[in-house]
C-alpha positions as a printed Julia matrix, in Angstrom:
171×3 Matrix{Float64}:
 72.6    0.83   23.87
 74.31   3.96   21.97
 72.5    3.43   19.77
 69.49   4.94   21.92
 71.23   7.32   23.49
 71.42   9.08   20.01
 67.81   8.91   19.11
 67.5   10.62   22.45
 69.84  13.33   21.3
 68.81  14.12   18.11
 64.81  14.77   19.16
 64.92  17.67   20.94
 67.08  18.78   18.02
 64.89  17.93   15.62
 62.51  18.87   17.5
 64.27  22.41   18.15
 64.69  22.44   14.49
 61.08  21.91   13.19
 60.19  25.05   16.1
 62.42  27.22   14.27
 61.34  26.5    10.86
 57.74  27.4    11.66
 58.57  30.67   13.12
 60.3   31.81   10.64
 57.84  30.5     8.18
 55.34  33.11   10.59
 57.71  36.13   10.74
 57.95  36.05    7.01
 53.75  34.91    6.13
 53.5   38.54    8.1
 55.73  40.32    5.46
 54.12  38.51    3.04
 51.06  40.57    0.7
 49.62  40.29   -2.1
 48.26  42.93   -3.53
 45.06  43.28   -5.02
 45.02  42.96   -9.13
 43.49  45.61  -10.97
 43.57  49.45  -10.78
 40.35  51.01   -9.19
 38.56  55.02   -9.82
 38.78  56.22   -6.65
 35.23  58.0    -5.2
 36.22  61.58   -5.25
 37.01  61.41   -9.14
 34.04  59.52  -10.29
 31.65  62.16   -7.8
 34.09  65.0   -10.25
 34.49  63.1   -13.55
 30.14  62.69  -13.78
 30.13  66.47  -12.03
 31.92  66.94  -15.29
 32.17  64.63  -17.4
 28.3   63.62  -17.79
 26.47  60.53  -16.61
 28.02  58.12  -19.05
 31.59  59.11  -17.68
 30.26  58.88  -13.98
 29.13  55.17  -16.01
 32.69  54.23  -17.38
 34.39  54.86  -14.05
 31.58  52.57  -12.09
 31.57  49.95  -14.29
 35.24  49.88  -14.69
 34.98  49.54  -10.85
 32.96  46.91  -10.98
 34.8   44.64  -13.88
 37.83  45.03  -11.95
 35.88  43.58   -8.81
 34.77  40.64  -10.3
 30.65  41.71  -10.61
 30.02  41.88  -14.16
 26.49  41.89  -13.18
 26.16  45.54  -11.79
 28.74  46.89  -14.83
 26.08  45.74  -16.68
 23.14  47.22  -14.8
 25.41  51.02  -13.69
 25.25  51.01  -17.83
 21.49  50.4   -17.84
 20.46  52.35  -15.35
 22.79  55.01  -17.08
 20.64  54.46  -20.31
 17.68  55.08  -18.57
 19.23  58.3   -16.68
 20.16  59.48  -19.75
 17.83  59.12  -22.64
 15.23  60.98  -19.11
 18.22  63.57  -19.7
 17.81  64.18  -23.29
 13.87  63.96  -22.97
 13.7   66.9   -21.09
 15.07  68.48  -24.25
 11.85  68.66  -25.54
  9.78  69.86  -22.87
  9.53  73.59  -22.6
  9.41  73.84  -18.23
 12.47  71.96  -17.89
 14.54  73.02  -20.73
 14.56  76.36  -18.52
 15.87  74.75  -15.93
 20.14  75.29  -15.63
 22.66  72.21  -16.83
 24.43  72.7   -13.61
 21.79  71.63  -11.73
 21.1   68.2   -14.07
 25.17  67.92  -13.5
 25.0   68.41   -9.65
 21.43  65.84   -9.36
 24.08  63.6   -11.78
 27.05  63.1    -9.83
 24.18  63.06   -6.44
 23.38  60.27   -7.92
 26.47  58.89   -8.96
 28.13  59.24   -6.04
 25.1   57.46   -3.94
 25.57  54.57   -5.4
 29.87  54.75   -5.47
 29.25  55.35   -1.36
 26.56  52.25   -1.35
 27.68  49.23   -3.99
 31.42  50.74   -4.16
 33.02  52.74   -0.99
 34.02  49.68    1.11
 35.94  47.82   -1.83
 37.19  50.64   -3.38
 38.76  51.26    0.21
 40.28  47.94    1.35
 41.9   47.26   -2.63
 43.9   51.0    -1.58
 44.75  49.71    1.96
 46.26  46.38    0.27
 48.18  48.29   -2.19
 46.11  48.02   -4.21
 46.75  50.7    -7.75
 44.82  53.24   -8.12
 43.84  54.9   -12.06
 45.34  58.63  -12.21
 44.06  62.04  -12.88
 45.0   62.56  -16.46
 42.99  58.42  -17.89
 40.13  60.58  -15.57
 40.29  63.24  -17.12
 40.48  61.67  -20.85
 37.39  59.55  -20.02
 35.05  63.15  -18.85
 36.58  64.28  -22.46
 35.37  61.47  -24.45
 32.08  61.82  -21.68
 31.54  65.82  -23.07
 32.26  64.85  -27.05
 29.12  61.53  -26.56
 26.67  64.01  -24.62
 27.71  67.01  -27.27
 26.62  64.59  -30.07
 23.35  63.49  -28.65
 22.28  66.9   -27.71
 23.28  68.35  -31.32
 21.53  65.26  -33.0
 18.77  66.53  -30.68
 18.66  69.94  -31.68
 18.79  68.93  -35.14
 16.24  66.07  -34.79
 13.46  68.98  -33.14
 14.36  71.39  -35.98
 13.75  68.82  -38.35
 10.43  68.05  -36.42
  9.44  71.72  -36.45
 10.37  72.32  -39.95
  7.67  69.13  -41.17
  5.08  70.31  -39.69
């Protein structure tokens, strides 16, 4: 009889011990938040970098975010679209009517295009990443990307002008 009484007495203790463990796990589970891996560029950073650094700077930041989110197809599509836009912009240098358009207009259009792409394809992911405690890149890194983008654009423009002068010299 004593064995049965001791088993009956252990059942409630076992049950309450198990119940307390579940409560502790549930309480601790809500405090365990896994931070997302990688860093992202904020939307405002991308738009400002595109305006001041050109389409290449914006494309680099966009593609970097897509890679952080694991979407390499969109990162590659970003570069392809950027090359097409850049070729269009360089070709406008050879059209006399379009050469009179201030460069500020081109910067604004590129920033608007990149801003639209960012808002359409990345805004939710960036906000979720930051809300979950994910990290973002600093303004200093964005400034370095802008400087590199400007250097590339200046080099391409100089090459285009040299080629144009060479073509005029041969005629």
